[in-house]
Each structure stands twice: as structure tokens, then as C-alpha cells.
N, C-alpha and C positions, 0 to 999 in steps of 0.2 A: 263207430266201425265204418270203414270206407266201403265204397262200391267195389264189387268184384269185377275185375277185368276178365269177362267171360271168354273173349277171343284168345287171350293169352292162356287162360286156364285150359281151354280146349285145344290149344295149339293151332287155331284156325287163322286164316288170312282173308283177304278180300275175295279170293277165288271161291272159297266155301260160302261166303255170304252171297255172292252173286249167283251161285248155283241154287241157293235157297230162294232167292228172289225170282229167278227164272221158273223154278218149280211152282212157286206160289202164284205167279202171274199166269201160268198155264191153267191152274185151277180157276182163276178168275175168268179167263177167256171161255172156260167151259160152264161158267155160271155156278161153280161149286164154291160159293163164298164161305160156307161154314168150314171148309177144309183149308182154304187160303188164309183165313183170319188168324188161326193160331201160329201159322208159319210167320206171317208178318208181325204178329205180336212178339214172337221170339226174336225176329230180326231187329225190332225196335229196342229190345233189351241188349242184344249182342252189339248193336251199333247205335248207341243212344244219341249220337249227333247227326244222324241221317234223317233229314226232314221227310224224304220220300217215303220211308217206311212208316213214319207216324201218320203222314197224309193218307197212305193206303189203308192203314188200320182204321182211320176215321171214315174213309169212304166205304169200307166194308161194313162197318157198323151202321152207317147211314143206309146202305143197301139192305141191310138186315132189319131195318126199322127200329134201330136202337140209338136214337139221336143224342141221348144224354151221354152215352159212352163215346159216341162219335165226337161230341164237343170236346171231351177230355183229350182225345187223340189230336184233334185239330189244334187245340190250345198248345199242346206240346210241339207240334210241327211249326206253329207260328213263333214260338219261343226260339226255335232253332233257325228258322229262315226269315222271319219278319213278315212283312206284308206281301203275301203270295196270293194273288187274285183268285186262282182256282180254289185254294184252301178257304179263303174268305167267303167265296160263293157257297161252299159247302157249309160253312158256319151259318151263313144266312138261311140256308134251307133248314138246318137244324133248329134255328130259332123259331121258324114257322111251324115246324113239326111238333115242338114242345109247347106251343101256344104263346111264345114271346113275340107277338106280332109287332109291337112297337120297336123292339130291338132289331127284328128282321127287316122292317121297313127302313129303319135308320141305316143299316148296313147296305141294303139294296140301293138306297139313294146315293150312297158313296160309290158303289160299284157300277151304277148306270153310266158313269163317266169314264170307266176303265178303258185303257188303250186297246185291250183285247175286245174286239167287237162281239165275240161270242159271249163273253162274260157280261158285257154291257147289255146285250140283248136279253139275256136270261134275267138280269137284274130288273130291266124294264118290264118284262113279263110278270115277274113276281110282284112288282109294285102294282101293276094293273090287277092282278089276281087278289091281292090282299088289301087293297085300298078301298 
């Protein structure tokens, strides 16, 4: 049995998806992560090829101290988008949170050379903290 095309089944387009993203993001800005999470989970089902939605699901799980669930969402985002430094940094944080120190350090050592200085600096700080 194939996947259901929910957008077609609902008669929705990109405008409706964007409305949901804006609404969920407003909840994030208010710190209401528990409300934003199911909206972004729905978005990741409605628009399965959108890496941003999966990244946001992962970030919300990370914020809610659920790193195992966050890793699954980040893995999905990386399958869609490839090597995305902010997502990889969040994966690195998840590794440390679940006690996978060697995997976290290995990834941090790669990210410490990232072109984005913010990512590189966070990676260096994690290396210092966990070495």
C-alpha cells in the first residue's frame, strides 16, 4: 500500500502549509514547545520532503529533553537535505545527551572547522566540555 498524499486528500496547497508553519512558529516564540511540536509533526507528514519541518521537530524534541526522538527527526532531515551544519550540530548535542560521548566528540571535531563560525565555536566549546 502506498503513501497517502495528504495534501491532495485535504485539498490543501502551500498556502495552508505556510499558515500552519507560521502558527507553530508563533508558539515556539512564546516558549510553548508542547503546542508547536504536534503541528510540526503534522507538517512533516503533510510535506515529507521539507527538511525544515523535520529539523524543527528535532529541535523541539531536543528542547523538551527527548534526544532519542530528536535524533530520529534529525536523521530524516539529513536524508532530505544532506550535510546541514545546524542539524549536524543538534545531532552532536543529542549524542552527548544520550551518553554517546565518542560519537559526539567525533562529530564536534568535524564541525569545529565549519565555515559558519557560530557552529565552529559551539563545536569547540563542546569539545572542551566533554574532553
